[in-house]
ZAVOVEX-624496 format. One record per residue (C-alpha): residue number from 1; z negated, y negated, x; residue in three letters. Coordinates in nm, 3 decimals. Layout:
N
+------+---------+---------+---------+------+
| resi |       z |       y |       x | resn |
+------+---------+---------+---------+------+
|  NUM |       Z |       Y |       X |  ALA |
...
+------+---------+---------+---------+------+
***
This chain:
348
+------+---------+---------+---------+------+
| resi |       z |       y |       x | resn |
+------+---------+---------+---------+------+
|    1 |  -2.300 |  -2.323 |  -1.715 |  MET |
|    2 |  -1.949 |  -2.184 |  -1.666 |  LEU |
|    3 |  -1.843 |  -2.114 |  -1.308 |  ILE |
|    4 |  -1.553 |  -2.357 |  -1.242 |  PRO |
|    5 |  -1.360 |  -2.091 |  -1.051 |  GLU |
|    6 |  -1.332 |  -1.881 |  -1.367 |  LEU |
|    7 |  -1.130 |  -2.158 |  -1.529 |  LYS |
|    8 |  -0.915 |  -2.177 |  -1.215 |  ARG |
|    9 |  -0.859 |  -1.804 |  -1.242 |  LEU |
|   10 |  -0.754 |  -1.840 |  -1.605 |  GLN |
|   11 |  -0.507 |  -2.116 |  -1.511 |  ASP |
|   12 |  -0.365 |  -1.896 |  -1.235 |  LEU |
|   13 |  -0.307 |  -1.606 |  -1.476 |  LEU |
|   14 |  -0.153 |  -1.842 |  -1.729 |  THR |
|   15 |   0.095 |  -1.965 |  -1.467 |  SER |
|   16 |   0.285 |  -1.633 |  -1.479 |  PHE |
|   17 |   0.171 |  -1.465 |  -1.800 |  LEU |
|   18 |   0.207 |  -1.753 |  -2.044 |  GLY |
|   19 |  -0.047 |  -1.908 |  -2.279 |  THR |
|   20 |  -0.342 |  -1.682 |  -2.369 |  PRO |
|   21 |  -0.468 |  -1.630 |  -2.722 |  LYS |
|   22 |  -0.818 |  -1.741 |  -2.622 |  ASN |
|   23 |  -1.008 |  -1.920 |  -2.346 |  GLU |
|   24 |  -1.279 |  -1.837 |  -2.095 |  ILE |
|   25 |  -1.612 |  -1.970 |  -2.223 |  THR |
|   26 |  -1.979 |  -1.920 |  -2.143 |  GLU |
|   27 |  -1.985 |  -1.643 |  -2.403 |  ASN |
|   28 |  -1.642 |  -1.491 |  -2.346 |  ASN |
|   29 |  -1.506 |  -1.338 |  -2.027 |  TYR |
|   30 |  -1.204 |  -1.161 |  -2.172 |  GLN |
|   31 |  -0.856 |  -1.309 |  -2.207 |  LEU |
|   32 |  -0.567 |  -1.187 |  -2.418 |  GLN |
|   33 |  -0.211 |  -1.249 |  -2.300 |  TYR |
|   34 |   0.136 |  -1.136 |  -2.406 |  PRO |
|   35 |   0.215 |  -0.816 |  -2.215 |  CYS |
|   36 |   0.512 |  -0.868 |  -1.978 |  PRO |
|   37 |   0.597 |  -0.496 |  -1.986 |  ARG |
|   38 |   0.607 |  -0.495 |  -2.368 |  CYS |
|   39 |   0.834 |  -0.800 |  -2.361 |  ILE |
|   40 |   1.065 |  -0.634 |  -2.105 |  GLU |
|   41 |   1.097 |  -0.318 |  -2.311 |  GLU |
|   42 |   1.090 |  -0.441 |  -2.669 |  ARG |
|   43 |   1.198 |  -0.804 |  -2.663 |  GLY |
|   44 |   1.060 |  -1.155 |  -2.694 |  SER |
|   45 |   0.889 |  -1.088 |  -3.028 |  GLU |
|   46 |   0.621 |  -0.902 |  -2.828 |  GLU |
|   47 |   0.507 |  -1.240 |  -2.692 |  ALA |
|   48 |   0.324 |  -1.297 |  -3.020 |  GLU |
|   49 |   0.115 |  -0.979 |  -3.002 |  LYS |
|   50 |  -0.121 |  -1.054 |  -2.709 |  TYR |
|   51 |  -0.159 |  -0.686 |  -2.618 |  ASN |
|   52 |  -0.265 |  -0.752 |  -2.257 |  LEU |
|   53 |  -0.643 |  -0.782 |  -2.214 |  GLU |
|   54 |  -0.793 |  -0.913 |  -1.890 |  ILE |
|   55 |  -1.166 |  -0.877 |  -1.823 |  THR |
|   56 |  -1.331 |  -1.116 |  -1.577 |  LEU |
|   57 |  -1.692 |  -1.019 |  -1.639 |  GLY |
|   58 |  -1.908 |  -0.758 |  -1.474 |  LYS |
|   59 |  -1.620 |  -0.612 |  -1.272 |  CYS |
|   60 |  -1.508 |  -0.943 |  -1.115 |  LEU |
|   61 |  -1.679 |  -0.938 |  -0.777 |  LEU |
|   62 |  -1.630 |  -0.570 |  -0.702 |  SER |
|   63 |  -1.285 |  -0.514 |  -0.850 |  GLN |
|   64 |  -1.143 |  -0.864 |  -0.893 |  GLY |
|   65 |  -1.116 |  -0.827 |  -1.270 |  GLY |
|   66 |  -0.950 |  -0.553 |  -1.474 |  LEU |
|   67 |  -0.654 |  -0.545 |  -1.711 |  PHE |
|   68 |  -0.490 |  -0.311 |  -1.956 |  HIS |
|   69 |  -0.230 |  -0.332 |  -2.229 |  CYS |
|   70 |  -0.343 |  -0.182 |  -2.557 |  TRP |
|   71 |   0.014 |  -0.093 |  -2.647 |  SER |
|   72 |   0.173 |   0.061 |  -2.339 |  CYS |
|   73 |  -0.115 |   0.176 |  -2.114 |  CYS |
|   74 |  -0.140 |   0.504 |  -2.305 |  SER |
|   75 |   0.205 |   0.602 |  -2.176 |  THR |
|   76 |   0.228 |   0.391 |  -1.859 |  ASP |
|   77 |  -0.055 |   0.392 |  -1.602 |  ASP |
|   78 |   0.108 |   0.091 |  -1.435 |  GLU |
|   79 |  -0.028 |  -0.127 |  -1.715 |  MET |
|   80 |  -0.394 |  -0.075 |  -1.641 |  ARG |
|   81 |  -0.609 |  -0.138 |  -1.334 |  GLY |
|   82 |  -0.715 |  -0.432 |  -1.119 |  GLY |
|   83 |  -0.589 |  -0.788 |  -1.166 |  VAL |
|   84 |  -0.467 |  -0.775 |  -0.804 |  TYR |
|   85 |  -0.222 |  -0.503 |  -0.910 |  LYS |
|   86 |  -0.105 |  -0.710 |  -1.208 |  LEU |
|   87 |  -0.036 |  -1.014 |  -0.991 |  ILE |
|   88 |   0.157 |  -0.806 |  -0.740 |  ARG |
|   89 |   0.369 |  -0.668 |  -1.021 |  LYS |
|   90 |   0.443 |  -0.986 |  -1.215 |  TYR |
|   91 |   0.330 |  -1.278 |  -0.999 |  GLY |
|   92 |   0.427 |  -1.373 |  -0.644 |  ASN |
|   93 |   0.276 |  -1.399 |  -0.296 |  SER |
|   94 |   0.156 |  -1.758 |  -0.349 |  GLU |
|   95 |  -0.029 |  -1.663 |  -0.668 |  ILE |
|   96 |  -0.174 |  -1.362 |  -0.487 |  LEU |
|   97 |  -0.310 |  -1.582 |  -0.207 |  ARG |
|   98 |  -0.462 |  -1.827 |  -0.457 |  ASP |
|   99 |  -0.618 |  -1.538 |  -0.649 |  TYR |
|  100 |  -0.784 |  -1.397 |  -0.337 |  LYS |
|  101 |  -0.909 |  -1.743 |  -0.243 |  SER |
|  102 |  -1.070 |  -1.790 |  -0.585 |  ILE |
|  103 |  -1.239 |  -1.450 |  -0.573 |  ILE |
|  104 |  -1.370 |  -1.523 |  -0.223 |  ALA |
|  105 |  -1.505 |  -1.861 |  -0.339 |  THR |
|  106 |  -1.687 |  -1.698 |  -0.630 |  ILE |
|  107 |  -1.840 |  -1.437 |  -0.400 |  LYS |
|  108 |  -1.968 |  -1.711 |  -0.169 |  ASP |
|  109 |  -2.091 |  -1.932 |  -0.452 |  SER |
|  110 |  -2.456 |  -1.971 |  -0.542 |  ALA |
|  111 |  -2.360 |  -1.978 |  -0.911 |  TYR |
|  112 |  -2.320 |  -1.604 |  -0.948 |  TYR |
|  113 |  -2.668 |  -1.546 |  -0.799 |  LYS |
|  114 |  -2.832 |  -1.742 |  -1.079 |  MET |
|  115 |  -3.023 |  -1.532 |  -1.336 |  PRO |
|  116 |  -2.773 |  -1.594 |  -1.616 |  GLU |
|  117 |  -2.493 |  -1.445 |  -1.405 |  PHE |
|  118 |  -2.689 |  -1.163 |  -1.242 |  GLU |
|  119 |  -2.587 |  -0.909 |  -1.503 |  GLU |
|  120 |  -2.234 |  -1.046 |  -1.533 |  LEU |
|  121 |  -2.162 |  -0.996 |  -1.165 |  PHE |
|  122 |  -2.361 |  -0.678 |  -1.110 |  SER |
|  123 |  -2.211 |  -0.449 |  -0.846 |  ASN |
|  124 |  -2.344 |  -0.126 |  -0.995 |  GLU |
|  125 |  -2.110 |   0.154 |  -1.097 |  ASN |
|  126 |  -1.817 |  -0.001 |  -0.914 |  THR |
|  127 |  -1.533 |   0.164 |  -0.729 |  LYS |
|  128 |  -1.578 |   0.150 |  -0.347 |  PRO |
|  129 |  -1.319 |  -0.029 |  -0.138 |  SER |
|  130 |  -1.136 |   0.130 |   0.155 |  VAL |
|  131 |  -1.339 |   0.106 |   0.477 |  VAL |
|  132 |  -1.282 |   0.226 |   0.831 |  LEU |
|  133 |  -1.505 |   0.507 |   0.968 |  PRO |
|  134 |  -1.838 |   0.379 |   1.096 |  SER |
|  135 |  -1.770 |   0.451 |   1.467 |  THR |
|  136 |  -1.415 |   0.313 |   1.463 |  TYR |
|  137 |  -1.349 |   0.131 |   1.791 |  THR |
|  138 |  -1.029 |  -0.056 |   1.874 |  LYS |
|  139 |  -0.856 |   0.099 |   2.176 |  VAL |
|  140 |  -0.810 |  -0.089 |   2.501 |  ASN |
|  141 |  -0.629 |   0.144 |   2.738 |  LEU |
|  142 |  -0.754 |  -0.045 |   3.043 |  ALA |
|  143 |  -1.123 |  -0.010 |   2.959 |  THR |
|  144 |  -1.150 |   0.291 |   2.724 |  CYS |
|  145 |  -1.393 |   0.544 |   2.870 |  LYS |
|  146 |  -1.284 |   0.830 |   2.644 |  ASN |
|  147 |  -1.031 |   1.010 |   2.863 |  SER |
|  148 |  -0.909 |   1.233 |   2.579 |  ARG |
|  149 |  -0.817 |   0.927 |   2.371 |  VAL |
|  150 |  -0.630 |   0.768 |   2.661 |  VAL |
|  151 |  -0.454 |   1.094 |   2.748 |  HIS |
|  152 |  -0.340 |   1.152 |   2.390 |  TYR |
|  153 |  -0.205 |   0.799 |   2.344 |  LEU |
|  154 |  -0.027 |   0.798 |   2.678 |  GLU |
|  155 |   0.126 |   1.141 |   2.607 |  SER |
|  156 |   0.281 |   0.993 |   2.291 |  ARG |
|  157 |   0.393 |   0.683 |   2.484 |  LYS |
|  158 |   0.172 |   0.462 |   2.266 |  ILE |
|  159 |   0.137 |   0.144 |   2.470 |  SER |
|  160 |  -0.116 |  -0.135 |   2.436 |  GLN |
|  161 |   0.147 |  -0.344 |   2.256 |  ASP |
|  162 |   0.174 |  -0.075 |   1.986 |  ILE |
|  163 |  -0.206 |  -0.042 |   1.973 |  ILE |
|  164 |  -0.245 |  -0.416 |   1.920 |  ASP |
|  165 |   0.029 |  -0.438 |   1.657 |  ARG |
|  166 |  -0.124 |  -0.160 |   1.445 |  TYR |
|  167 |  -0.491 |  -0.216 |   1.536 |  ASN |
|  168 |  -0.522 |   0.147 |   1.651 |  ILE |
|  169 |  -0.871 |   0.274 |   1.724 |  GLY |
|  170 |  -1.067 |   0.597 |   1.753 |  TYR |
|  171 |  -1.387 |   0.758 |   1.629 |  THR |
|  172 |  -1.658 |   0.933 |   1.827 |  THR |
|  173 |  -1.853 |   1.253 |   1.781 |  ASN |
|  174 |  -2.134 |   1.047 |   1.626 |  ASN |
|  175 |  -1.961 |   1.005 |   1.290 |  GLU |
|  176 |  -2.178 |   1.122 |   1.000 |  THR |
|  177 |  -1.881 |   1.289 |   0.832 |  LYS |
|  178 |  -1.757 |   1.575 |   1.049 |  ARG |
|  179 |  -1.397 |   1.537 |   0.928 |  SER |
|  180 |  -1.390 |   1.176 |   1.059 |  PHE |
|  181 |  -1.501 |   1.266 |   1.412 |  ARG |
|  182 |  -1.285 |   1.242 |   1.724 |  ASN |
|  183 |  -0.972 |   1.102 |   1.566 |  ARG |
|  184 |  -0.718 |   0.837 |   1.654 |  ILE |
|  185 |  -0.740 |   0.594 |   1.359 |  ILE |
|  186 |  -0.431 |   0.406 |   1.242 |  ILE |
|  187 |  -0.526 |   0.148 |   0.977 |  PRO |
|  188 |  -0.285 |   0.016 |   0.713 |  SER |
|  189 |  -0.310 |  -0.329 |   0.555 |  TYR |
|  190 |  -0.159 |  -0.464 |   0.236 |  ASP |
|  191 |   0.039 |  -0.784 |   0.190 |  GLU |
|  192 |  -0.279 |  -0.993 |   0.182 |  ALA |
|  193 |  -0.422 |  -0.831 |   0.496 |  GLY |
|  194 |  -0.673 |  -0.609 |   0.314 |  GLU |
|  195 |  -0.730 |  -0.255 |   0.443 |  LEU |
|  196 |  -0.560 |  -0.019 |   0.195 |  ASN |
|  197 |  -0.549 |   0.309 |   0.389 |  PHE |
|  198 |  -0.608 |   0.474 |   0.723 |  TRP |
|  199 |  -0.490 |   0.796 |   0.880 |  THR |
|  200 |  -0.687 |   0.985 |   1.143 |  GLY |
|  201 |  -0.516 |   1.210 |   1.400 |  ARG |
|  202 |  -0.725 |   1.465 |   1.593 |  ASP |
|  203 |  -0.715 |   1.410 |   1.969 |  PHE |
|  204 |  -0.926 |   1.712 |   2.075 |  THR |
|  205 |  -0.663 |   1.980 |   2.028 |  GLY |
|  206 |  -0.915 |   2.215 |   1.865 |  ALA |
|  207 |  -0.701 |   2.504 |   1.730 |  PRO |
|  208 |  -0.860 |   2.543 |   1.386 |  LYS |
|  209 |  -0.910 |   2.174 |   1.315 |  ARG |
|  210 |  -0.673 |   1.993 |   1.075 |  PRO |
|  211 |  -0.451 |   1.757 |   1.275 |  LYS |
|  212 |  -0.480 |   1.480 |   1.017 |  TYR |
|  213 |  -0.750 |   1.347 |   0.789 |  PHE |
|  214 |  -0.683 |   1.038 |   0.578 |  ASN |
|  215 |  -0.895 |   0.777 |   0.403 |  ALA |
|  216 |  -1.051 |   0.953 |   0.102 |  PRO |
|  217 |  -1.020 |   0.843 |  -0.261 |  ASP |
|  218 |  -0.699 |   0.644 |  -0.215 |  VAL |
|  219 |  -0.413 |   0.679 |  -0.462 |  ASP |
|  220 |  -0.123 |   0.689 |  -0.215 |  LYS |
|  221 |   0.126 |   0.630 |  -0.497 |  ASN |
|  222 |  -0.020 |   0.283 |  -0.548 |  GLN |
|  223 |  -0.011 |   0.154 |  -0.190 |  ILE |
|  224 |   0.258 |   0.056 |   0.059 |  ILE |
|  225 |   0.180 |   0.175 |   0.411 |  TYR |
|  226 |   0.163 |  -0.111 |   0.664 |  GLN |
|  227 |   0.284 |  -0.355 |   0.398 |  GLU |
|  228 |   0.152 |  -0.654 |   0.595 |  LYS |
|  229 |   0.401 |  -0.584 |   0.875 |  LEU |
|  230 |   0.712 |  -0.519 |   0.666 |  ILE |
|  231 |   1.006 |  -0.759 |   0.670 |  SER |
|  232 |   1.189 |  -0.713 |   0.340 |  TRP |
|  233 |   1.499 |  -0.888 |   0.475 |  ASP |
|  234 |   1.557 |  -0.631 |   0.752 |  ALA |
|  235 |   1.656 |  -0.264 |   0.740 |  ASP |
|  236 |   1.360 |  -0.048 |   0.632 |  ILE |
|  237 |   1.306 |   0.305 |   0.762 |  LEU |
|  238 |   1.125 |   0.555 |   0.537 |  LEU |
|  239 |   0.945 |   0.822 |   0.742 |  VAL |
|  240 |   0.698 |   1.094 |   0.651 |  GLU |
|  241 |   0.385 |   1.033 |   0.859 |  GLY |
|  242 |   0.174 |   0.743 |   0.974 |  GLY |
|  243 |   0.234 |   0.833 |   1.339 |  MET |
|  244 |   0.612 |   0.817 |   1.291 |  ASP |
|  245 |   0.585 |   0.465 |   1.149 |  ALA |
|  246 |   0.452 |   0.333 |   1.482 |  LEU |
|  247 |   0.787 |   0.360 |   1.656 |  PHE |
|  248 |   1.016 |   0.146 |   1.446 |  TYR |
|  249 |   0.902 |  -0.210 |   1.372 |  PRO |
|  250 |   0.999 |  -0.194 |   1.004 |  ASN |
|  251 |   0.898 |   0.158 |   0.900 |  ALA |
|  252 |   0.705 |   0.269 |   0.592 |  ILE |
|  253 |   0.537 |   0.610 |   0.589 |  ALA |
|  254 |   0.555 |   0.811 |   0.267 |  LEU |
|  255 |   0.225 |   0.984 |   0.356 |  LEU |
|  256 |   0.319 |   1.306 |   0.184 |  GLY |
|  257 |   0.351 |   1.148 |  -0.159 |  LYS |
|  258 |   0.651 |   1.210 |  -0.379 |  SER |
|  259 |   0.850 |   0.890 |  -0.408 |  LEU |
|  260 |   0.971 |   0.832 |  -0.764 |  ASP |
|  261 |   1.023 |   0.539 |  -0.999 |  ASN |
|  262 |   0.654 |   0.526 |  -1.092 |  LYS |
|  263 |   0.528 |   0.451 |  -0.742 |  THR |
|  264 |   0.439 |   0.110 |  -0.604 |  GLU |
|  265 |   0.679 |   0.164 |  -0.314 |  LEU |
|  266 |   0.975 |   0.220 |  -0.546 |  TYR |
|  267 |   0.897 |  -0.091 |  -0.749 |  ARG |
|  268 |   0.853 |  -0.310 |  -0.443 |  THR |
|  269 |   1.167 |  -0.184 |  -0.269 |  LEU |
|  270 |   1.369 |  -0.256 |  -0.582 |  GLN |
|  271 |   1.217 |  -0.602 |  -0.607 |  GLU |
|  272 |   1.207 |  -0.715 |  -0.243 |  LYS |
|  273 |   1.431 |  -0.508 |  -0.014 |  ALA |
|  274 |   1.736 |  -0.713 |   0.085 |  ASN |
|  275 |   1.896 |  -0.491 |   0.352 |  ALA |
|  276 |   1.942 |  -0.116 |   0.393 |  HIS |
|  277 |   1.676 |   0.144 |   0.319 |  VAL |
|  278 |   1.715 |   0.441 |   0.556 |  ILE |
|  279 |   1.551 |   0.774 |   0.473 |  ILE |
|  280 |   1.444 |   0.966 |   0.786 |  CYS |
|  281 |   1.240 |   1.274 |   0.693 |  LEU |
|  282 |   1.116 |   1.543 |   0.931 |  ASP |
|  283 |   1.351 |   1.821 |   1.043 |  ALA |
|  284 |   1.149 |   2.086 |   0.855 |  ASP |
|  285 |   1.191 |   1.904 |   0.523 |  THR |
|  286 |   1.469 |   2.041 |   0.305 |  GLU |
|  287 |   1.776 |   1.820 |   0.272 |  ILE |
|  288 |   1.731 |   1.844 |  -0.105 |  TYR |
|  289 |   1.424 |   1.622 |  -0.079 |  GLU |
|  290 |   1.621 |   1.361 |   0.113 |  THR |
|  291 |   1.889 |   1.373 |  -0.156 |  LYS |
|  292 |   1.630 |   1.342 |  -0.432 |  ARG |
|  293 |   1.478 |   1.028 |  -0.279 |  ILE |
|  294 |   1.828 |   0.893 |  -0.211 |  TYR |
|  295 |   1.917 |   0.931 |  -0.579 |  LYS |
|  296 |   1.590 |   0.774 |  -0.693 |  VAL |
|  297 |   1.644 |   0.465 |  -0.477 |  LEU |
|  298 |   2.022 |   0.430 |  -0.515 |  ASN |
|  299 |   2.001 |   0.233 |  -0.839 |  THR |
|  300 |   1.975 |  -0.128 |  -0.952 |  GLY |
|  301 |   1.990 |  -0.388 |  -0.677 |  ARG |
|  302 |   1.961 |  -0.114 |  -0.409 |  LEU |
|  303 |   2.273 |   0.070 |  -0.518 |  ARG |
|  304 |   2.500 |   0.115 |  -0.218 |  GLY |
|  305 |   2.224 |   0.014 |   0.028 |  LYS |
|  306 |   2.066 |   0.357 |   0.080 |  ILE |
|  307 |   2.133 |   0.559 |   0.395 |  LYS |
|  308 |   1.977 |   0.865 |   0.555 |  TYR |
|  309 |   1.931 |   1.029 |   0.893 |  ILE |
|  310 |   1.908 |   1.407 |   0.917 |  ARG |
|  311 |   1.660 |   1.512 |   1.185 |  MET |
|  312 |   1.722 |   1.834 |   1.376 |  THR |
|  313 |   1.566 |   1.834 |   1.721 |  ASN |
|  314 |   1.327 |   1.662 |   1.794 |  PRO |
|  315 |   1.165 |   1.719 |   1.458 |  LYS |
|  316 |   1.038 |   1.366 |   1.376 |  ASP |
|  317 |   1.053 |   1.005 |   1.488 |  LEU |
|  318 |   0.728 |   1.028 |   1.689 |  ALA |
|  319 |   0.872 |   1.310 |   1.897 |  ASP |
|  320 |   1.199 |   1.121 |   1.947 |  VAL |
|  321 |   1.002 |   0.827 |   2.088 |  TYR |
|  322 |   0.771 |   1.046 |   2.299 |  ALA |
|  323 |   1.071 |   1.209 |   2.465 |  LEU |
|  324 |   1.300 |   0.911 |   2.507 |  GLY |
|  325 |   1.124 |   0.587 |   2.413 |  GLY |
|  326 |   1.289 |   0.294 |   2.229 |  PRO |
|  327 |   1.636 |   0.383 |   2.359 |  LYS |
|  328 |   1.620 |   0.726 |   2.195 |  ALA |
|  329 |   1.511 |   0.570 |   1.864 |  VAL |
|  330 |   1.803 |   0.325 |   1.883 |  ALA |
|  331 |   2.044 |   0.613 |   1.941 |  GLU |
|  332 |   1.898 |   0.804 |   1.647 |  LEU |
|  333 |   1.955 |   0.508 |   1.415 |  LEU |
|  334 |   2.325 |   0.518 |   1.500 |  LYS |
|  335 |   2.340 |   0.854 |   1.318 |  LYS |
|  336 |   2.271 |   0.704 |   0.976 |  GLU |
|  337 |   2.492 |   0.840 |   0.697 |  GLU |
|  338 |   2.552 |   0.808 |   0.326 |  THR |
|  339 |   2.587 |   1.082 |   0.066 |  PHE |
|  340 |   2.908 |   1.104 |  -0.130 |  SER |
|  341 |   2.892 |   1.115 |  -0.507 |  GLU |
|  342 |   2.989 |   1.482 |  -0.492 |  ILE |
|  343 |   2.704 |   1.558 |  -0.250 |  ASP |
|  344 |   2.459 |   1.397 |  -0.488 |  LEU |
|  345 |   2.591 |   1.588 |  -0.786 |  LEU |
|  346 |   2.527 |   1.911 |  -0.595 |  LEU |
|  347 |   2.165 |   1.824 |  -0.523 |  THR |
|  348 |   2.023 |   2.039 |  -0.801 |  TYR |
+------+---------+---------+---------+------+
***
């Protein structure tokens, strides 16, 4: 018996990839499609080569299916990974929602628990998903009994409205992993509302303790911080840290990664951003890094839409807000500038 949702999944993939070379059957859980990247780079004749292979077998429940292109994945890591990533790259938000619904239906179905599908949908040797620390507790400033948590949040002027918008919580000293203990936790969610990252900020003030500890085993180049909350039709502010991103309603934190044309953030900005993208890095970051990111982004449909703000004192957006609140942030945004062509030529 073939699970009906597998055929629905095939139809969904076909809706944006074109007709596959083969079909899902009771004995075949791999599909071959024309590779959209190959077609983009080498022309329409690539549509006859069916280089893109999608596997919907053993990896389906844990990873949502896997894909890779036999031709270009050896030189381009973008063309291998989970089907979710493929849909984000070449599908649209409606297809993404339908995909997640199908996967959820399969997970809830009794079909996959039948003996003939037990091996097919085995969860062994699978990559773990991002999860919040075990003692994570959402903050309610009115009832929170941890005075250090309340003191830290109030000292940064983090109100309950901000807490609710970003689902901010904290961990206790009972965490199994020492590095997770006693931290303010700021979760990040992708476009579909799935947890894709979290950052943990120490609230104890211990002198030798790292201030930040982030979700482990996450490729930060392949996520967009707080993607669920981003409006692509409004000005977008690029900041360095997760704490900075709390104080402007349309901010994306770079999280220490190097933004270039191979990152998910670059691709999505080029595809979706319809207003200005404003780079606002910390005061201790060299201006050359701001110029480098400016040059990377100032191409294609974003050309002429990139601006920057040079921080001096305070050193970052979180400090600006802590000292002066929303009014100070609004004043800072008035200082946005553009680089001249000569400035950019002198970057390196």
